[in-house]
C-alpha positions as CSV (number, residue, x, y, z in Angstrom):
1,M,-0.3,-0.3,0.0
2,S,0.9,3.5,-0.7
3,V,0.5,6.4,1.1
4,A,1.2,9.5,-0.3
5,R,0.9,11.7,2.6
6,L,2.2,10.5,6.0
7,S,-0.7,12.0,8.2
8,A,-3.5,9.9,5.9
9,W,-1.3,6.7,6.7
10,V,-1.4,7.9,10.8
11,A,-5.2,8.3,10.1
12,I,-5.6,5.2,9.0
13,A,-3.1,3.5,11.8
14,C,-5.0,5.3,14.7
15,K,-8.3,3.6,13.8
16,S,-7.0,0.2,13.9
17,P,-7.0,-2.0,17.2
18,D,-3.3,-3.5,16.0
19,F,-2.3,-0.2,16.4
20,W,-4.0,0.3,19.5
21,R,-2.2,-3.0,20.8
22,F,0.7,-1.5,19.6
23,L,1.2,1.8,21.7
24,Q,-0.5,-0.4,24.6
25,V,-3.4,2.5,24.3
26,S,-7.2,1.5,24.2
27,G,-8.9,4.0,21.6
28,E,-8.4,5.9,18.8
29,Q,-7.9,9.4,20.8
30,E,-5.4,7.5,22.8
31,S,-3.4,6.7,19.7
32,I,-3.6,10.0,18.2
33,E,-2.8,11.5,21.2
34,Q,0.6,8.7,21.8
35,V,1.9,9.4,18.3
36,R,2.0,13.1,18.6
37,A,3.7,13.3,21.7
38,R,5.8,10.2,21.1
39,C,6.9,12.0,17.6
40,A,6.6,16.1,19.6
41,V,4.1,17.4,17.1
42,A,1.0,19.6,17.5
43,S,-0.8,18.2,14.1
44,R,-0.4,15.3,11.9
45,A,0.4,17.7,9.1
46,E,3.8,18.0,10.5
47,F,4.4,14.8,9.0
48,D,4.1,16.1,5.9
49,N,5.3,19.5,5.8
50,D,8.3,18.9,8.2
51,P,11.2,16.3,7.3
52,A,12.3,15.7,10.8
53,A,8.8,14.8,12.0
54,A,8.7,12.3,9.4
55,A,11.9,11.3,10.3
56,R,10.9,10.7,13.8
57,L,7.3,9.0,12.8
58,H,9.2,6.5,10.5
59,Q,12.1,6.1,13.1
60,L,9.3,5.9,16.6
61,I,6.5,4.3,15.0
62,R,6.3,3.0,11.6
63,I,9.0,0.3,11.7
64,P,8.4,-0.6,14.9
65,F,5.0,-1.2,14.2
66,I,5.9,-3.2,10.7
67,D,7.5,-5.4,13.7
68,F,5.2,-6.0,16.4
69,P,3.0,-9.2,16.6
70,H,0.0,-8.1,14.7
71,H,-2.2,-10.9,16.0
72,Q,-1.4,-11.4,19.7
73,E,-4.7,-11.9,20.7
74,H,-4.6,-15.6,18.5
75,D,-1.6,-16.7,20.1
76,D,-2.7,-18.1,23.3
77,E,-4.8,-20.8,21.4
78,F,-2.1,-23.0,19.5
């Protein structure tokens, strides 16, 4: 999936229960707040306009999320 804008990727990710588990939060609003706090931004738009904010998003959120086991709730069943 190609996301032209990082802000769009963040908006989609923050709606995902897998992303909530990754961030250890209980819902969309908390995930939005966590992403902003961890990346030191006030608005998602900064990810599209500020290369340093985009780099923090990649390093602190996107790459670790890719490596995160997305289906932890099913691990105990096997």
